[in-house]
matplotlib code that plots the C-alpha trace (Angstrom):
import matplotlib.pyplot as plt

x = [77.8, 79.6, 77.0, 74.1, 75.7, 76.2, 72.6, 71.3, 73.5, 72.2, 68.6, 69.3, 70.9, 67.9, 65.5, 67.6, 67.6, 63.8, 63.2, 65.3, 63.4, 60.1, 61.1, 62.2, 59.1, 56.9, 58.6, 58.1, 54.5, 53.8, 55.4, 53.4, 50.1, 50.8, 51.6, 48.3, 46.2, 47.5, 46.1, 42.6, 43.3, 42.5, 43.4, 44.0, 46.9, 49.2, 46.5, 45.2, 48.7, 49.7, 46.4, 46.7, 50.4, 49.4, 46.5, 48.7, 51.1, 48.2, 46.7, 50.0, 50.6, 46.9, 47.6, 50.6, 48.5, 45.7, 48.2, 49.0, 45.7, 47.1, 50.6, 49.6, 47.7, 49.1, 52.2, 50.1, 47.6, 50.4, 51.9, 48.6, 48.2, 51.7, 50.4, 47.0, 48.1, 50.3, 47.4, 45.1, 47.7, 48.0, 44.2, 44.1, 46.8, 44.9, 41.8, 43.6, 44.9, 41.4, 39.6, 42.4, 42.1, 38.3, 38.8, 41.1, 38.9, 35.6, 35.8, 33.0, 32.3, 31.8, 35.2, 36.9, 35.3, 36.3, 39.8, 40.1, 38.8, 41.2, 44.1, 43.1, 42.9, 46.4, 47.9, 46.2, 47.4, 50.9, 51.2, 50.0, 52.2, 55.3, 54.6, 53.8, 56.9, 59.1, 57.7, 58.1, 61.7, 62.6, 60.8, 63.0, 66.1, 65.2, 64.5, 67.8, 69.7, 68.0, 69.0, 72.6, 72.8, 71.5, 73.9, 76.8, 75.9, 75.6, 78.9, 80.7, 79.3, 80.5, 83.9, 84.2, 83.6, 86.6, 89.5, 88.1, 87.1, 90.6, 92.3, 90.2, 91.0, 94.7, 95.1, 93.5, 96.1, 98.9, 97.7, 97.9, 101.4, 102.6, 101.7, 103.6, 106.1, 106.8, 110.1, 107.9, 105.9, 108.2, 108.5, 104.7, 104.0, 106.1, 104.3, 101.0, 101.9, 102.3, 98.9, 97.1, 98.6, 97.1, 93.7, 93.3, 94.9, 95.5, 92.2, 89.9, 89.0, 86.2, 88.8, 92.5, 95.2, 95.1, 98.8, 98.5, 95.8, 98.1, 101.0, 98.6, 97.8, 101.5, 102.1, 99.2, 100.6, 104.0, 102.4, 100.6, 103.6, 105.6, 102.8, 102.1, 105.6, 106.5, 103.0, 101.9, 102.2, 101.5, 101.1, 101.1, 100.4, 100.0, 100.4, 102.9, 101.1, 103.9, 102.7, 99.0, 96.3, 93.6, 91.6, 89.6, 87.6, 90.0, 90.2, 87.8, 90.1, 91.6, 88.5, 88.7, 92.4, 91.9, 89.1, 91.3, 94.2, 91.8, 90.0, 92.9, 94.9, 92.0, 92.3, 93.5, 95.8, 99.5, 99.9, 97.6, 97.4, 96.5, 96.5, 96.1, 95.8, 95.3, 95.3, 94.1, 93.2, 92.1, 90.0, 88.9, 90.2, 90.2, 90.9, 90.9, 91.5, 91.6, 92.3, 92.1, 90.0, 89.3, 87.9, 88.4, 90.1, 86.7, 84.2, 81.3, 82.5, 80.7, 82.6, 83.0, 79.6, 78.4, 82.0, 80.8, 80.9, 83.8, 82.1, 78.7, 80.4, 82.2, 79.1, 77.2, 80.0, 80.2, 76.5, 76.8, 80.1, 80.0, 76.3, 76.2, 80.0, 81.1, 80.7, 81.3, 81.3, 82.0, 82.4, 83.0, 83.6, 85.0, 88.6, 88.6, 87.0, 87.3, 86.4, 86.4, 85.8, 85.5, 85.4, 85.3, 87.8, 87.5]
y = [85.5, 88.1, 90.7, 88.5, 87.9, 91.6, 92.3, 89.6, 90.9, 94.4, 93.2, 91.3, 94.4, 96.4, 93.9, 93.8, 97.5, 97.7, 95.1, 97.1, 100.3, 98.5, 97.2, 100.6, 102.2, 99.5, 100.1, 103.8, 103.5, 101.0, 103.1, 106.2, 104.3, 102.6, 106.0, 107.4, 104.5, 104.9, 108.4, 107.0, 104.3, 101.3, 98.0, 96.3, 98.6, 96.0, 94.4, 97.7, 99.0, 95.9, 95.8, 99.5, 99.1, 96.2, 98.1, 101.1, 98.9, 97.1, 100.5, 101.8, 98.8, 98.9, 102.5, 101.3, 98.7, 101.2, 103.5, 100.8, 101.7, 105.1, 104.2, 103.5, 106.8, 109.9, 111.5, 114.7, 112.9, 111.3, 114.7, 116.0, 113.1, 113.8, 117.2, 116.2, 113.1, 115.2, 117.6, 114.7, 113.3, 116.7, 116.9, 113.4, 114.2, 117.3, 115.2, 112.6, 115.2, 116.8, 113.5, 112.1, 115.0, 114.6, 110.9, 111.7, 114.4, 112.7, 109.1, 108.1, 105.6, 108.4, 110.0, 106.6, 105.9, 109.3, 108.8, 105.4, 106.7, 109.7, 107.3, 105.0, 108.0, 109.1, 105.6, 105.0, 108.4, 107.9, 104.5, 105.7, 108.8, 106.7, 104.4, 107.1, 109.2, 106.1, 105.3, 108.9, 109.0, 105.7, 106.9, 110.1, 108.0, 105.7, 108.7, 110.3, 107.0, 106.7, 110.3, 109.6, 106.4, 108.1, 111.0, 108.7, 106.8, 110.1, 111.3, 108.1, 108.4, 112.0, 111.1, 108.2, 110.7, 112.9, 110.7, 109.9, 113.5, 114.7, 112.0, 112.8, 116.5, 115.8, 113.3, 115.8, 118.3, 115.8, 115.0, 118.7, 119.0, 115.8, 117.3, 120.6, 120.1, 116.3, 116.9, 117.8, 114.6, 112.4, 114.9, 115.6, 111.8, 111.5, 114.4, 113.0, 109.7, 111.5, 113.2, 110.1, 108.2, 110.7, 110.9, 107.1, 105.8, 108.6, 110.4, 107.4, 108.6, 111.0, 113.5, 113.8, 116.0, 119.5, 119.5, 116.5, 118.2, 121.3, 119.2, 117.8, 121.4, 122.2, 119.1, 120.1, 123.7, 122.3, 120.1, 123.1, 125.3, 122.7, 122.4, 126.1, 127.4, 131.1, 132.2, 131.8, 134.6, 132.9, 134.6, 132.0, 132.4, 128.9, 128.7, 126.2, 123.7, 121.5, 119.8, 120.9, 118.4, 120.2, 117.9, 118.5, 116.5, 115.2, 116.8, 119.6, 122.5, 121.1, 121.6, 125.4, 125.3, 123.0, 125.2, 128.3, 126.8, 125.3, 128.5, 130.9, 129.0, 129.3, 133.1, 134.7, 137.0, 136.5, 136.2, 134.5, 135.4, 133.2, 134.1, 131.5, 132.2, 129.7, 130.8, 129.4, 130.8, 128.6, 125.9, 128.1, 128.2, 130.9, 129.8, 132.2, 131.5, 134.2, 133.8, 135.9, 134.7, 137.5, 136.4, 132.7, 131.3, 129.9, 132.7, 130.3, 128.5, 129.9, 131.2, 129.2, 129.6, 126.1, 124.7, 121.3, 118.2, 119.3, 122.5, 120.8, 117.9, 120.1, 122.2, 119.0, 117.7, 121.0, 120.7, 117.1, 117.4, 121.1, 122.1, 125.6, 125.5, 127.0, 130.0, 129.9, 133.1, 133.1, 136.3, 136.9, 140.0, 140.6, 139.8, 138.0, 134.9, 134.7, 132.0, 132.6, 129.7, 130.0, 126.7, 125.5, 122.6, 119.3]
z = [94.9, 96.9, 95.9, 96.9, 100.4, 100.8, 100.0, 102.4, 105.2, 104.6, 104.8, 108.1, 109.6, 108.6, 110.1, 113.3, 113.6, 113.0, 115.7, 118.2, 117.4, 117.8, 121.2, 122.4, 121.1, 122.7, 126.1, 125.9, 124.8, 127.5, 130.2, 129.1, 129.1, 132.4, 134.0, 132.5, 133.7, 137.3, 137.3, 136.9, 139.6, 137.4, 139.1, 135.7, 134.9, 133.3, 131.2, 129.9, 129.2, 127.3, 125.3, 124.4, 123.3, 121.1, 119.8, 118.8, 116.9, 115.1, 114.1, 112.9, 110.6, 109.5, 108.4, 106.4, 104.6, 104.0, 102.3, 99.8, 98.2, 97.3, 96.2, 92.5, 92.3, 90.7, 92.3, 92.8, 95.0, 97.0, 97.7, 98.9, 101.2, 102.6, 103.5, 104.9, 106.9, 109.4, 109.8, 110.7, 113.0, 114.9, 115.1, 116.5, 119.1, 120.2, 120.6, 122.6, 124.9, 125.4, 125.9, 128.0, 130.4, 130.5, 131.4, 134.2, 135.8, 135.1, 134.0, 131.7, 128.8, 126.3, 127.2, 127.0, 123.6, 122.2, 123.5, 121.8, 118.5, 118.6, 119.3, 116.4, 114.1, 115.2, 114.7, 111.3, 109.9, 111.4, 109.7, 106.4, 106.5, 107.3, 104.4, 101.9, 102.9, 102.6, 99.2, 98.0, 99.2, 97.4, 94.3, 94.3, 94.8, 91.9, 89.7, 90.6, 90.0, 86.6, 85.7, 86.9, 84.8, 81.7, 82.3, 82.7, 79.5, 77.6, 79.1, 78.1, 74.6, 74.3, 75.6, 73.2, 70.3, 71.2, 70.0, 66.6, 66.1, 67.0, 64.9, 61.9, 62.0, 62.6, 59.8, 57.4, 58.5, 58.0, 54.5, 53.6, 55.0, 53.3, 49.9, 50.4, 53.2, 53.3, 55.3, 58.4, 58.4, 60.5, 63.3, 63.2, 63.4, 66.5, 68.1, 67.0, 68.7, 72.1, 71.6, 70.8, 73.7, 76.0, 74.3, 74.1, 77.3, 79.9, 79.3, 80.1, 83.6, 84.4, 85.8, 85.3, 86.9, 85.4, 84.9, 82.6, 80.6, 80.4, 79.1, 76.5, 75.4, 75.1, 72.9, 70.7, 70.4, 69.5, 66.8, 65.3, 65.4, 63.5, 61.0, 60.4, 60.7, 60.5, 59.5, 63.2, 65.7, 69.1, 72.5, 75.2, 79.0, 80.5, 84.3, 85.7, 87.9, 89.3, 92.5, 92.0, 92.9, 90.8, 88.4, 85.3, 82.8, 80.1, 76.7, 77.8, 76.9, 73.7, 71.6, 71.9, 71.1, 68.1, 66.7, 67.1, 65.0, 62.5, 61.7, 62.1, 59.5, 57.1, 57.1, 53.9, 55.9, 55.6, 59.3, 61.8, 65.5, 68.4, 72.1, 74.8, 78.5, 81.3, 85.0, 88.3, 91.6, 94.4, 92.7, 89.9, 86.4, 83.7, 80.2, 77.2, 73.6, 71.0, 67.3, 64.1, 61.3, 58.9, 55.6, 54.9, 51.9, 51.0, 51.6, 51.3, 54.4, 57.5, 60.4, 63.6, 65.2, 65.7, 66.0, 64.6, 66.7, 69.0, 70.4, 70.8, 72.5, 75.0, 75.8, 76.7, 78.8, 80.7, 81.4, 82.7, 84.6, 85.9, 86.3, 87.7, 88.1, 84.8, 82.6, 78.8, 76.7, 73.0, 71.1, 67.4, 65.3, 61.8, 62.7, 66.1, 67.6, 71.4, 73.9, 77.6, 80.0, 83.8, 85.6, 89.2, 89.4, 91.3]

ax = plt.figure().add_subplot(projection="3d")
ax.plot(x, y, z, "-o")
ax.set_aspect("equal")
plt.show()
């Protein structure tokens, strides 16, 4: 009910504004025509001015109705009309000026007829142009809204995939730890509870404070350190962001970190190395994750090129949320896998 009243009120306001503009335009047109008629010393000044003003409005609205014949045509034809109608309008204005001058200097029926025809041409083209231009603008707005709705739906779908994906990978890791190091399971479950609380509840918004996302990364790193133990050699440079108002899409950075731990631990090397760097300057962010991988324990398993669901997910989210505002570079050689993300924050 409230929405309906709001729409009706908006329509009334639009009609009221249109009426005011029409009155102002009518007054200006009437004054101009009356001033012009005085120059040719016509005694029926008021009648002619009033008739001419009404005639102009009739022709403008006639042009709007004529344009309805073209609205269902191809967009290409409508664009051509939006180019040609202003040209016709300018030609008509020039003709009005020429024949108006002729009528003032040497009044004649032919000059009057040509002036009237030129004015009709101007008004018809003006009405048609206004209608087509308005239709074109509304069409672009509807198309943009449709794209926005589709993008929002896709974004919600992508974000809804993150928590199950993370939970699936983490539970697999916990299962492996429970078989060999069952004493670590209680502490890992507590840490997992903190991680899931953020991913399920706190990360439901489109953008979250960067400091919260950074705290989530720290909790995940603690979880992995507890799970991997002394085999991990970690180099960590995470900037402190206390008091910062910077915001970022939730769970955008965790995917690269999760992949780094996942594939580094699959290395056959006795030690695994992971380097994580996060820095900001202004509203820009630099995020780098580098991990060793070497030859996997299962050599049939391909290296992290596709990244599975997680990496494809984050690439699509970057395109939707940060178009032209990010740079993602992924490098891989025989021993190292490096991800470098540059991002303009909200």
